[in-house]
C-alpha positions as CSV (number, residue, x, y, z in Angstrom):
1,M,168.3,148.6,175.7
2,T,166.9,145.4,174.8
3,N,165.4,143.0,177.3
4,K,168.7,140.8,177.3
5,E,171.2,143.7,177.9
6,L,168.8,144.9,180.8
7,L,169.0,141.7,182.3
8,K,172.4,141.4,181.9
9,E,172.9,145.0,183.5
10,I,170.9,144.3,186.4
11,K,173.3,141.1,187.4
12,R,176.4,143.4,186.7
13,L,175.2,145.6,189.3
14,R,174.1,143.4,191.8
15,K,177.5,141.6,191.5
16,E,179.3,144.9,192.1
17,N,177.0,146.2,194.9
18,L,177.7,143.0,196.7
19,E,181.6,142.8,196.0
20,L,181.7,146.6,197.4
21,K,180.0,145.6,200.6
22,G,183.0,142.7,200.6
23,I,180.5,140.0,200.1
24,K,182.1,137.3,197.7
25,T,179.5,136.7,194.9
26,E,180.7,132.8,194.4
27,T,179.0,132.0,197.7
28,I,175.8,133.9,196.8
29,P,173.0,131.9,195.3
30,E,172.2,133.4,191.9
31,I,169.0,134.9,191.7
32,K,166.9,134.1,188.6
33,I,165.4,136.5,186.6
34,Y,162.3,136.5,184.3
35,S,161.6,138.2,181.7
36,F,157.6,139.4,181.2
37,S,157.8,138.2,177.4
38,K,158.8,134.5,178.3
39,I,157.5,133.9,181.7
40,D,154.9,130.8,181.6
41,D,152.4,129.5,184.0
42,D,154.8,127.2,185.4
43,D,157.1,129.8,186.6
44,L,154.7,131.7,188.0
45,E,153.5,128.9,190.2
46,E,156.5,127.9,191.2
47,L,157.7,131.3,192.3
48,V,154.7,132.7,194.2
49,D,151.2,131.1,195.6
50,I,148.9,132.3,192.7
51,E,145.0,131.0,192.0
52,Q,142.9,131.9,189.9
53,I,139.0,132.5,191.5
54,Y,135.9,131.8,189.2
55,E,133.5,134.5,190.5
56,N,132.3,136.9,187.8
57,K,130.3,139.3,190.3
58,I,133.7,141.2,191.4
59,F,133.3,143.1,187.9
60,N,129.9,143.8,188.5
61,E,131.1,147.5,189.3
62,W,133.9,147.9,186.4
63,F,131.5,146.6,183.7
64,N,128.3,148.6,185.4
65,F,129.9,152.1,185.2
66,K,127.6,154.8,184.6
67,Y,129.2,156.0,181.2
68,E,127.1,157.5,178.5
69,I,129.0,156.8,175.2
70,S,128.3,159.9,172.4
71,D,127.0,159.6,169.2
72,E,130.3,160.5,167.7
73,V,132.4,157.8,169.8
74,V,129.7,155.5,168.4
75,D,130.3,156.4,165.1
76,F,134.2,156.3,165.5
77,L,134.0,153.1,167.1
78,Q,131.7,151.4,163.8
79,K,134.7,153.1,161.4
80,L,137.2,151.9,163.6
81,L,135.4,148.5,163.2
82,D,134.1,148.8,159.4
83,K,137.9,149.6,158.2
84,N,139.7,146.3,160.6
85,G,137.3,144.1,161.5
86,Q,137.6,141.4,158.9
87,L,141.7,141.7,159.4
88,I,142.0,142.0,163.2
89,F,142.8,138.2,163.8
90,D,145.4,138.3,161.2
91,Y,147.4,141.3,161.8
92,Y,150.8,141.0,162.9
93,E,151.6,142.1,166.4
94,E,152.5,145.9,165.2
95,D,150.0,146.2,162.7
96,L,147.2,145.3,165.1
97,K,148.8,148.2,167.7
98,M,148.8,150.8,164.9
99,H,146.1,149.9,163.2
100,F,143.3,149.4,165.7
101,L,144.6,149.3,169.4
102,A,146.4,152.6,169.2
103,P,143.4,154.6,168.2
104,L,141.5,152.7,170.1
105,I,142.8,153.7,173.4
106,N,143.9,157.4,171.9
107,K,140.1,157.9,171.7
108,V,139.8,156.9,175.2
109,D,142.7,159.2,175.9
110,F,144.9,158.3,178.9
111,L,147.4,161.3,178.6
112,M,146.0,163.1,181.8
113,M,148.7,166.0,182.4
114,K,146.9,167.5,185.3
115,E,147.5,164.0,187.1
116,K,150.7,163.4,185.8
117,V,149.4,160.2,184.4
118,R,149.9,158.9,180.9
119,N,150.0,155.5,178.8
120,F,153.2,154.0,178.1
121,Y,154.4,151.3,175.7
122,D,157.5,149.3,176.0
123,A,157.9,151.2,179.1
124,P,161.0,148.7,181.6
125,L,159.7,147.5,184.9
126,T,161.8,145.9,187.5
127,Y,160.6,143.9,190.8
128,K,163.3,142.1,192.7
129,T,163.1,139.8,195.5
130,D,165.7,137.5,197.6
131,K,164.3,134.8,195.6
132,F,163.4,136.0,192.1
133,I,163.3,139.3,189.5
134,F,160.7,140.0,187.4
135,S,161.7,142.0,184.6
136,G,161.7,143.5,180.7
137,A,159.0,145.9,178.8
138,T,155.7,146.1,179.1
139,D,153.2,145.8,176.5
140,F,151.1,148.5,177.2
141,M,151.2,150.5,180.8
142,I,149.1,153.6,182.4
143,S,151.3,155.2,184.8
144,S,151.8,158.2,186.8
145,G,154.9,160.5,185.3
146,I,155.3,162.1,181.9
147,K,158.8,161.7,181.0
148,R,159.1,158.1,182.2
149,A,156.9,155.7,184.1
150,K,156.7,155.8,187.9
151,K,153.8,154.0,189.2
152,P,151.9,151.5,187.5
153,Y,147.8,151.4,187.5
154,F,146.7,149.2,184.8
155,F,148.7,146.5,182.2
156,I,147.2,145.8,178.9
157,Q,149.3,142.3,177.5
158,E,148.8,141.5,173.8
159,F,149.0,137.7,172.4
160,K,152.2,137.7,170.2
161,K,152.2,135.7,167.1
162,S,155.6,134.1,166.5
163,I,156.9,130.3,165.3
164,K,156.5,129.6,169.0
165,P,152.7,131.8,170.2
166,T,153.5,132.9,173.4
167,N,150.6,133.2,176.4
168,P,149.6,136.6,177.4
169,Q,148.0,135.4,180.9
170,P,151.0,134.8,182.8
171,Q,152.9,137.7,181.5
172,L,150.2,140.3,182.6
173,L,150.2,138.3,185.8
174,A,153.5,138.7,186.7
175,E,153.4,142.9,185.6
176,M,150.4,143.0,188.1
177,I,152.2,141.0,190.7
178,S,155.2,143.4,190.3
179,A,152.8,146.5,190.4
180,V,151.1,145.6,193.2
181,E,154.4,145.0,195.2
182,L,156.3,148.2,194.0
183,N,153.2,150.4,195.0
184,K,152.6,148.6,198.0
185,T,148.8,148.0,197.6
186,K,146.4,145.0,197.5
187,T,144.8,145.2,194.2
188,I,145.0,146.4,190.3
189,R,143.4,145.9,187.3
190,G,144.7,144.6,183.7
191,A,143.4,143.2,180.5
192,F,144.9,140.8,177.7
193,T,144.1,140.3,174.3
194,M,144.3,137.3,171.7
195,G,143.3,138.8,168.3
196,E,140.0,139.8,168.5
197,S,139.2,138.8,172.1
198,W,139.6,140.8,175.0
199,R,139.5,139.7,178.9
200,F,139.8,141.9,182.0
201,V,141.7,141.1,184.9
202,I,141.7,141.6,189.0
203,L,144.8,140.9,191.1
204,E,144.7,140.6,194.6
205,K,147.3,140.4,197.3
206,L,146.6,137.9,199.9
207,E,149.6,138.0,202.2
208,V,153.3,137.7,201.5
209,D,154.0,136.0,197.8
210,K,150.1,134.6,198.1
211,Y,147.6,136.2,195.2
212,Q,144.1,135.5,193.9
213,Y,142.9,136.9,190.6
214,F,139.9,136.7,188.5
215,I,139.3,136.6,184.6
216,S,136.4,138.1,182.9
217,K,134.0,136.9,180.0
218,V,135.2,137.4,176.3
219,F,134.7,140.8,174.9
220,N,134.8,140.1,170.6
221,S,135.8,143.7,169.6
222,T,134.7,142.6,165.7
223,N,131.4,143.0,167.6
224,I,130.2,146.7,167.8
225,E,128.5,146.1,171.3
226,D,131.2,144.3,172.2
227,L,133.5,146.9,171.3
228,K,131.6,149.9,172.7
229,G,131.7,147.7,176.2
230,I,135.7,147.5,176.1
231,Y,135.8,151.3,175.4
232,K,133.5,152.0,178.4
233,N,135.7,149.9,180.7
234,L,138.5,151.4,179.6
235,K,136.9,154.6,180.3
236,F,136.3,153.5,184.1
237,V,139.8,152.7,184.4
238,K,140.6,155.8,183.3
239,N,138.2,157.4,185.6
240,E,139.4,155.0,188.8
241,I,143.0,156.7,188.3
242,I,142.0,159.8,188.4
243,K,140.5,159.3,191.7
244,M,143.4,157.4,193.2
245,V,146.0,160.3,192.2
246,G,143.3,162.8,193.8
247,K,143.7,160.4,197.1
248,E,147.2,160.3,196.9
249,K,147.7,163.8,196.7
């Protein structure tokens, strides 16, 4: 089902549900639906109270994660870079995913059968309020569930090259807001990529419809030291998810 078809189906089901309750839908103000792939900064700021906080200390625990990268992994990362490094910025979206992002993510290995958690591509996500609906397919999401995504823990949003380029930052933030609300939690991590550049993000819920977020320094994935840092940061995410699932059980 495409995003357009999904949004149309949501509208149909809402109308049908209201009519079954005897509510005339023409008297109900239409709730606007925002697709993750199209939302921008202006949309987000109009819908919720959200502010970027310029503070890097919040990333200390994440980026200082004590993890020793093996020689085998360093060799893998170097070969991945030797093969793709000069092409990363010029790759089309699917090229970048298949040639560079997927091998890197698969090396981290987010398929955790014991915890019943794995990574999903283009998985649907919907968050509804009485004012708006966020909906669409997520680029990359780590979530509980093996057959289908259930509880999202982490997102990666990729910059898309097109005639009208789209900014990955508000798309990622909309997904993260949806996750903290659906999960009934206060914080969540994510990342967005633009060509060779990676930036990590932490979003915190302060109160109803009020959030703050932090954006990290840039990691340049064509630099082997930064690529090792990206790998280590993703390993931290995996470790944190394992701990969260353990507490939930």
